[in-house]
N, C-alpha and C positions, 0 to 999 in steps of 0.2 A: 594373158599378158598382165605382168605385174608392174607397177610403179610405186616407188618409194621415196619420198622427200625429208629430208632431215629439217625441220624449222629449227633455226637458231643452233645448229648443230646438236641439239639434245633431243628433241621432241619428233619421232617418226610420224609421218603421216603416210598412208598407202592407200593404193586402189587396186583391188584383184578384178580382172575381166576374164570371165570364160565364155565361151559359145562353144556349143558341142551339139552334133545331130547323132541321133541313134534309131537305128531299125529294130524294133522290138519283134519278137516271134510273132505269127497270127493265131490267135486262141479262138475257140468257139466259146459259145455261153457257158458252158461247164468248166472252162478254164483248161482244157485237153489243147495240146498243139496240134494245129491244123498244118501249118508250114512251119518248119525250123529254118530261120535265115540266120542263124548263129548270134541271135540277139542276146542270149541268155547261157554263160559258159557252164553253167550246172545242167544244162540240157544238151547231151550230146546228139550226134546225128543218129536217125533212126535209117538205116539202108534200105528198109521196105517203103518208108514213107516219103524220105526226103530226098531232094534232089541235090548232088553235089556241087553242081553249078549254081551259084546264087549272084544276083546282081548287087551291086553295091548299095547300100541303104535301103534294101527291099524289105517290106513288112510294115509294119505300122510306125510311121515317122515321128520322132520325138525332137522337137528343136528345143534347146535348152540355153537361155542368157542368164548368167550369174554374176551379179555386180556385188562387190564388197568394199565399203570405205570404213578406214578406221584411223585410229591415233593412240598413242602410249604418252604418259606423262609421268613424272616421279613426283610421288605425293610426299614423301619424306625419303631420306637419303638412302639408295637401295631398295626402297619399297615403292612399286610401279603398278600403274593402274591402267588397263587397255579396254577401251572402247571401239565397238563396231556396228555397223547396220549393214544389214544386206538383203538383197532381193534376189528370188529365183523365179524367174519366167519358164514355165513348161507348156509349150503350145499355147500362148496367151494366157495362161493361169499363173497369177502372180502371186507368190509367198514372201511375205516381209518377216525378218527377224532382227535381232540383234544379239551382242555378246559382249560380256564383261568378263574380264580375267586379270586376277591379281597374279604378280609375280616378284620374286625378290632377286635383286641384283640385277643382270643385264636385261635389256628389253627382249 
């Protein structure tokens, strides 16, 4: 979900919200696939090992919540500065970050 508000018709303030669920392949301690549930597009199906009937979100479930809040403003005519803070929470483990970008002309 994206929300953008123009403060004073010149300065955008935005919020991006993403909620995602993903079923990863089941791996053993050596990193070899025990069960392929389609969680990785680089590992195709092995007709000997894998069943083609897979339940939706089977495997190691990852719940991801991503929130980003940011704004941009014009420092001098045509030169813009953008600032954003973000949080990515994967199965209860949070990662915080930020972003600064400079642009010339439009936001």
